[in-house]
Backbone as JSON, one array per atom type, in Angstrom:
{
  "sequence": "XXXXXXXXXXXXXXXXXXXXXXXXXXXXXXXXXXXXXXXXXXXXXXXXXXXXXXXXXXXXXXXXXXXXXXXXXXXXXXXXXXXXXXXXXXXXXXXXXXXXXXXXXXXXXXXXXXXXXXXXXXXXXXXXXXXXXXXXXXXXXXXXXXXXXXX",
  "N": [[0.85, -1.17, 0.0], [0.5, 2.17, -0.83], [0.55, 5.39, 0.3], [0.09, 8.5, -0.87], [0.77, 11.7, 0.01], [-0.37, 15.0, -0.18], [0.27, 18.02, 0.95], [-1.59, 20.83, 1.14], [-2.28, 22.98, 2.64], [-1.66, 25.42, 5.17], [-2.5, 26.12, 7.64], [-2.84, 24.41, 9.83], [-0.72, 22.4, 11.69], [0.61, 19.32, 10.69], [1.43, 16.42, 12.18], [4.08, 13.95, 12.29], [3.25, 11.65, 13.6], [0.5, 11.73, 13.18], [0.42, 11.36, 10.41], [1.37, 8.73, 10.31], [-0.77, 7.44, 11.62], [-2.87, 7.93, 9.8], [-1.92, 6.57, 7.58], [-1.95, 3.98, 8.59], [-4.73, 3.76, 8.91], [-5.58, 3.64, 6.24], [-4.3, 1.25, 5.4], [-5.46, -0.69, 7.17], [-8.15, -0.46, 6.53], [-8.22, -1.44, 3.87], [-7.29, -4.05, 4.4], [-9.33, -4.98, 6.13], [-11.48, -5.24, 4.41], [-10.53, -7.18, 2.76], [-9.08, -6.5, 0.52], [-6.58, -6.2, -2.03], [-3.39, -5.31, -0.91], [-1.77, -3.75, -2.48], [-2.65, -1.39, -3.58], [-2.59, 2.12, -4.44], [-3.18, 5.15, -2.77], [-4.22, 8.48, -2.9], [-3.89, 11.3, -0.86], [-5.02, 14.4, -0.19], [-4.46, 17.27, 1.67], [-6.22, 19.99, 2.58], [-7.54, 23.4, 2.82], [-10.57, 25.06, 4.0], [-11.42, 26.82, 1.96], [-10.35, 25.75, -0.44], [-11.53, 23.16, -0.48], [-14.2, 23.85, -0.64], [-14.34, 24.96, -3.18], [-13.7, 22.7, -4.73], [-15.86, 21.06, -4.02], [-17.96, 22.5, -5.08], [-17.29, 22.45, -7.8], [-17.22, 19.65, -8.45], [-19.47, 18.48, -7.24], [-21.49, 20.28, -7.32], [-22.16, 21.73, -5.09], [-22.02, 24.48, -3.15], [-20.35, 24.91, -0.71], [-18.12, 24.5, 2.09], [-16.99, 21.28, 2.77], [-16.22, 18.32, 4.74], [-14.78, 16.1, 3.71], [-13.89, 14.72, 0.55], [-14.31, 12.15, -1.85], [-12.79, 10.4, -4.47], [-13.18, 7.85, -6.34], [-11.21, 5.41, -8.12], [-11.57, 2.87, -9.01], [-13.39, 0.01, -10.21], [-15.64, -2.22, -9.18], [-13.66, -3.57, -7.59], [-11.55, -3.66, -9.39], [-8.9, -1.93, -10.87], [-9.36, 1.02, -12.86], [-7.48, 1.89, -14.76], [-4.18, 0.76, -15.81], [-2.46, 0.91, -13.62], [-2.51, 0.33, -10.07], [-4.4, 2.2, -8.72], [-6.32, 3.3, -6.16], [-7.83, 5.57, -5.54], [-8.63, 9.06, -4.87], [-8.47, 11.03, -1.95], [-9.68, 13.88, -0.4], [-9.23, 16.06, 2.16], [-10.5, 18.6, 4.2], [-8.55, 20.05, 6.39], [-8.94, 22.11, 8.1], [-11.76, 22.04, 8.46], [-11.94, 19.52, 9.64], [-10.66, 19.98, 12.1], [-12.46, 21.83, 13.23], [-14.74, 20.16, 13.42], [-13.82, 18.18, 15.17], [-13.65, 19.59, 17.53], [-16.31, 20.33, 17.82], [-17.57, 17.82, 18.08], [-16.32, 16.87, 20.3], [-14.05, 15.22, 20.45], [-10.67, 14.03, 19.76], [-8.52, 15.73, 17.4], [-6.97, 13.99, 15.91], [-8.5, 11.64, 15.96], [-10.72, 12.48, 14.5], [-9.57, 13.04, 11.99], [-8.65, 10.46, 11.34], [-11.13, 9.12, 11.23], [-12.29, 10.44, 9.0], [-10.57, 9.64, 6.94], [-10.93, 6.83, 6.98], [-13.69, 6.7, 6.48], [-13.75, 7.78, 3.9], [-12.18, 5.89, 2.6], [-13.9, 3.66, 2.53], [-15.81, 4.67, 0.78], [-14.18, 4.82, -1.5], [-13.87, 2.13, -1.93], [-16.32, 1.41, -2.84], [-18.59, 1.64, -1.22], [-21.56, 3.27, 0.03], [-23.76, 5.68, 1.56], [-26.5, 6.14, 1.1], [-29.01, 5.32, 1.89], [-30.84, 4.18, 4.83], [-30.13, 1.5, 5.48], [-27.72, 0.98, 4.01], [-26.15, 2.99, 5.11], [-26.0, 2.19, 7.79], [-24.56, -0.22, 7.49], [-22.14, 0.76, 6.42], [-21.27, 2.5, 8.49], [-20.88, 0.65, 10.54], [-18.72, -0.86, 9.56], [-16.8, 1.18, 9.4], [-16.49, 1.84, 12.13], [-15.45, -0.59, 13.1], [-12.93, -0.66, 11.86], [-11.81, 1.69, 12.91], [-11.67, 0.99, 15.62], [-9.79, -1.07, 15.42], [-7.52, 0.4, 14.85], [-7.14, 1.79, 17.11], [-8.74, 4.01, 17.64], [-11.15, 4.64, 19.2], [-14.5, 5.74, 19.95], [-14.75, 8.59, 21.94]],
  "CA": [[0.0, 0.0, 0.0], [1.25, 3.41, -0.9], [-0.26, 6.58, 0.55], [0.76, 9.7, -1.36], [0.15, 12.83, 0.71], [-0.13, 16.31, -0.75], [-0.1, 19.07, 1.91], [-1.89, 22.07, 0.43], [-2.76, 23.96, 3.6], [-0.62, 25.78, 6.12], [-3.14, 26.62, 8.87], [-2.77, 23.45, 10.93], [0.45, 21.54, 11.58], [0.35, 17.88, 10.58], [2.55, 15.73, 12.8], [4.48, 12.65, 11.74], [2.42, 10.6, 14.21], [-0.79, 11.75, 12.49], [0.63, 10.72, 9.11], [1.45, 7.29, 10.59], [-2.13, 7.0, 11.92], [-3.65, 7.95, 8.57], [-1.41, 5.47, 6.76], [-2.52, 2.76, 9.21], [-6.16, 3.76, 8.6], [-5.71, 3.15, 4.86], [-3.9, -0.16, 5.39], [-6.42, -1.53, 7.88], [-9.39, -0.43, 5.74], [-8.04, -2.41, 2.78], [-7.2, -5.37, 5.02], [-10.64, -5.33, 6.67], [-12.34, -5.63, 3.29], [-9.88, -8.24, 2.0], [-8.57, -5.96, -0.73], [-5.15, -6.29, -2.31], [-2.71, -4.19, -0.26], [-0.89, -3.07, -3.43], [-3.25, -0.17, -4.11], [-2.09, 3.43, -4.06], [-4.21, 6.12, -2.42], [-3.76, 9.86, -2.82], [-4.55, 12.06, 0.19], [-4.72, 15.84, -0.25], [-4.86, 17.99, 2.87], [-6.52, 21.32, 2.08], [-8.3, 24.26, 3.72], [-12.0, 25.16, 3.66], [-11.59, 27.51, 0.68], [-10.08, 24.82, -1.55], [-12.52, 22.07, -0.55], [-15.46, 24.44, -1.1], [-14.22, 25.08, -4.64], [-13.8, 21.33, -5.27], [-17.22, 20.6, -3.78], [-18.78, 23.22, -6.06], [-16.93, 21.97, -9.14], [-17.51, 18.23, -8.69], [-20.75, 18.04, -6.7], [-22.46, 21.34, -7.47], [-22.54, 22.2, -3.75], [-21.15, 25.62, -2.89], [-20.0, 25.07, 0.7], [-16.99, 23.67, 2.53], [-17.33, 19.99, 3.36], [-15.07, 17.78, 5.45], [-13.99, 15.17, 2.91], [-14.38, 14.31, -0.76], [-13.71, 10.89, -2.3], [-12.8, 10.24, -5.91], [-12.75, 6.47, -6.6], [-10.62, 5.07, -9.41], [-11.73, 1.44, -9.24], [-14.74, -0.43, -10.55], [-15.81, -3.61, -8.73], [-12.36, -4.05, -7.1], [-10.53, -3.68, -10.43], [-8.51, -0.57, -11.25], [-9.81, 1.47, -14.17], [-6.29, 1.88, -15.62], [-3.22, -0.32, -15.58], [-1.89, 1.04, -12.29], [-3.45, 0.0, -8.99], [-4.74, 3.43, -8.02], [-7.65, 3.15, -5.58], [-8.54, 6.83, -5.69], [-8.16, 10.26, -4.2], [-9.19, 11.53, -0.78], [-9.36, 15.27, -0.13], [-9.75, 16.42, 3.48], [-10.3, 19.94, 4.73], [-7.97, 19.94, 7.73], [-9.63, 23.15, 8.86], [-13.09, 21.52, 8.82], [-11.72, 18.4, 10.56], [-10.39, 20.55, 13.42], [-13.75, 22.37, 13.7], [-15.62, 19.05, 13.78], [-13.3, 17.5, 16.37], [-14.05, 20.42, 18.67], [-17.78, 20.24, 17.9], [-17.96, 16.48, 18.54], [-15.69, 16.6, 21.58], [-12.98, 14.22, 20.44], [-9.39, 14.55, 19.29], [-8.29, 16.04, 15.99], [-6.45, 12.77, 15.31], [-9.62, 10.72, 15.76], [-11.54, 13.01, 13.41], [-8.84, 12.82, 10.74], [-8.69, 9.01, 11.07], [-12.49, 8.8, 10.79], [-12.5, 10.94, 7.63], [-9.83, 8.77, 6.01], [-11.61, 5.53, 6.94], [-14.96, 6.94, 5.8], [-13.47, 7.95, 2.48], [-11.7, 4.6, 2.07], [-15.05, 2.83, 2.2], [-16.36, 5.21, -0.47], [-13.3, 4.4, -2.59], [-14.08, 0.7, -2.16], [-17.64, 1.19, -3.41], [-19.7, 1.77, -0.27], [-22.24, 4.55, 0.09], [-24.7, 5.76, 2.68], [-27.65, 6.82, 0.53], [-30.23, 4.94, 2.61], [-30.57, 3.78, 6.21], [-29.47, 0.19, 5.54], [-26.33, 1.1, 3.57], [-25.46, 3.83, 6.07], [-25.73, 1.36, 8.96], [-23.48, -1.13, 7.12], [-20.9, 1.52, 6.28], [-20.87, 2.96, 9.83], [-20.39, -0.52, 11.28], [-17.38, -1.16, 9.04], [-15.92, 2.26, 9.83], [-16.21, 1.68, 13.57], [-14.58, -1.75, 13.27], [-11.58, -0.26, 11.48], [-11.33, 2.67, 13.89], [-11.3, 0.25, 16.83], [-8.53, -1.79, 15.15], [-6.37, 1.34, 14.86], [-7.09, 2.44, 18.42], [-9.45, 5.29, 17.64], [-12.52, 4.41, 19.66], [-15.23, 6.97, 20.28], [-14.47, 9.08, 23.31]],
  "C": [[0.89, 1.23, 0.0], [0.28, 4.56, -0.71], [0.56, 7.79, 0.14], [0.04, 10.9, -0.77], [0.61, 14.14, 0.1], [-0.65, 17.35, 0.24], [-0.34, 20.36, 1.13], [-2.53, 23.1, 1.36], [-1.65, 24.21, 4.61], [-1.18, 26.22, 7.46], [-2.88, 25.72, 10.07], [-1.58, 22.52, 10.69], [0.02, 20.07, 11.57], [1.58, 17.15, 11.09], [2.87, 14.42, 12.08], [3.62, 11.53, 12.32], [1.03, 10.57, 13.58], [-0.67, 11.09, 11.12], [0.7, 9.2, 9.27], [0.05, 6.72, 10.86], [-2.97, 6.93, 10.65], [-3.21, 6.84, 7.61], [-1.96, 4.14, 7.28], [-4.01, 2.65, 8.9], [-6.41, 3.23, 7.18], [-5.41, 1.66, 4.8], [-4.96, -1.07, 6.01], [-7.77, -1.56, 7.15], [-9.32, -1.44, 4.59], [-8.04, -3.84, 3.32], [-8.57, -5.86, 5.5], [-11.57, -5.84, 5.58], [-11.73, -6.74, 2.43], [-9.37, -7.78, 0.65], [-7.06, -6.14, -0.82], [-4.45, -5.08, -1.68], [-1.83, -3.37, -1.21], [-1.47, -1.78, -4.01], [-2.55, 1.08, -3.61], [-3.28, 4.35, -3.81], [-3.56, 7.48, -2.33], [-4.57, 10.58, -1.75], [-4.08, 13.51, 0.1], [-5.29, 16.5, 0.99], [-4.99, 19.47, 2.5], [-7.22, 22.15, 3.16], [-9.75, 24.34, 3.25], [-12.23, 25.83, 2.31], [-11.41, 26.55, -0.48], [-11.13, 23.72, -1.62], [-13.88, 22.6, -0.98], [-15.45, 24.55, -2.62], [-14.34, 23.71, -5.31], [-15.22, 20.8, -5.15], [-18.18, 21.24, -4.8], [-18.55, 22.66, -7.47], [-17.44, 20.55, -9.39], [-18.87, 17.76, -8.19], [-21.85, 19.09, -6.83], [-22.95, 21.91, -6.16], [-21.54, 23.26, -3.3], [-20.96, 25.87, -1.39], [-18.82, 24.15, 1.01], [-17.54, 22.4, 3.17], [-16.08, 19.44, 4.04], [-14.17, 16.92, 4.57], [-14.69, 14.89, 1.58], [-13.61, 13.06, -1.18], [-13.86, 10.79, -3.81], [-12.27, 8.84, -6.25], [-12.2, 6.29, -8.02], [-10.68, 3.58, -9.69], [-13.19, 1.15, -9.57], [-14.82, -1.9, -10.17], [-14.48, -4.27, -8.39], [-11.28, -4.13, -8.17], [-10.19, -2.25, -10.82], [-9.01, -0.23, -12.66], [-8.65, 1.44, -15.16], [-5.4, 0.71, -15.3], [-2.63, -0.28, -14.17], [-2.95, 0.72, -11.24], [-3.69, 1.23, -8.13], [-6.16, 3.29, -7.49], [-8.47, 4.42, -5.72], [-7.91, 7.93, -4.88], [-9.08, 10.64, -3.05], [-8.73, 12.98, -0.58], [-10.03, 15.63, 1.2], [-9.48, 17.89, 3.76], [-9.83, 19.78, 6.17], [-8.64, 20.96, 8.65], [-11.0, 22.67, 9.35], [-12.95, 20.36, 9.82], [-11.46, 18.92, 11.98], [-11.68, 21.11, 14.03], [-14.66, 21.25, 14.19], [-15.13, 18.32, 15.02], [-13.69, 18.28, 17.62], [-15.55, 20.32, 18.9], [-18.22, 18.91, 18.5], [-17.29, 16.08, 19.84], [-14.7, 15.44, 21.58], [-11.73, 14.81, 19.79], [-9.39, 14.81, 17.79], [-7.82, 14.78, 15.26], [-7.57, 11.78, 15.02], [-10.5, 11.19, 14.6], [-10.86, 12.78, 12.06], [-8.86, 11.34, 10.36], [-10.08, 8.61, 10.58], [-12.7, 9.24, 9.35], [-11.77, 10.09, 6.6], [-10.54, 7.42, 5.87], [-12.94, 5.67, 6.18], [-14.75, 7.02, 4.29], [-12.96, 6.66, 1.84], [-12.87, 3.7, 1.69], [-15.78, 3.35, 0.97], [-15.5, 4.76, -1.65], [-13.47, 2.93, -2.93], [-15.53, 0.38, -2.54], [-18.83, 1.31, -2.47], [-20.29, 3.18, -0.34], [-23.2, 4.54, 1.27], [-25.94, 6.54, 2.25], [-28.98, 6.45, 1.18], [-29.84, 4.4, 3.98], [-29.78, 2.48, 6.31], [-28.0, 0.29, 5.14], [-25.52, 1.99, 4.51], [-25.09, 3.02, 7.32], [-24.56, 0.4, 8.68], [-22.14, -0.4, 7.06], [-20.4, 2.0, 7.65], [-20.29, 1.82, 10.66], [-18.96, -0.88, 10.85], [-16.38, -0.09, 9.48], [-15.52, 2.11, 11.29], [-15.27, 0.51, 13.82], [-13.13, -1.39, 12.94], [-11.01, 0.73, 12.5], [-10.93, 1.99, 15.21], [-9.97, -0.48, 16.62], [-7.31, -0.88, 15.17], [-6.33, 2.18, 16.13], [-7.78, 3.78, 18.5], [-10.92, 5.1, 17.99], [-13.17, 5.74, 19.97], [-14.98, 7.32, 21.72], [-15.73, 9.51, 23.99]]
}
């Protein structure tokens, strides 16, 4: 597994230990679903302004969101020749705001957003109650495996 990280924000310092946690979140998500560990995932860390622009461009929603997922696989098979699973874009600014709002650590919020996005990259969605329950259950299982239980 290869996690390529692109830091595009300067508001919030990203520690090496957080990068290790996010890498583990990607690895364990793939492992949990029985996916080949050879996939590459791109993670862009941005601010609210950039994610709002991306959200507007790709989803037609003109507001800052916490995370966007751009899958590059179809039914567990890469679209191209390379094993690129997809792109995750996180507003680090929004993640910090949400961690304070929800009363848990910034690290737990960032890990949750990566795990949540990984399940989107692997084809899961939460468009109805049943699929949301399934996805949330899988997310919680992975978060527990990486030591990020709800506080």
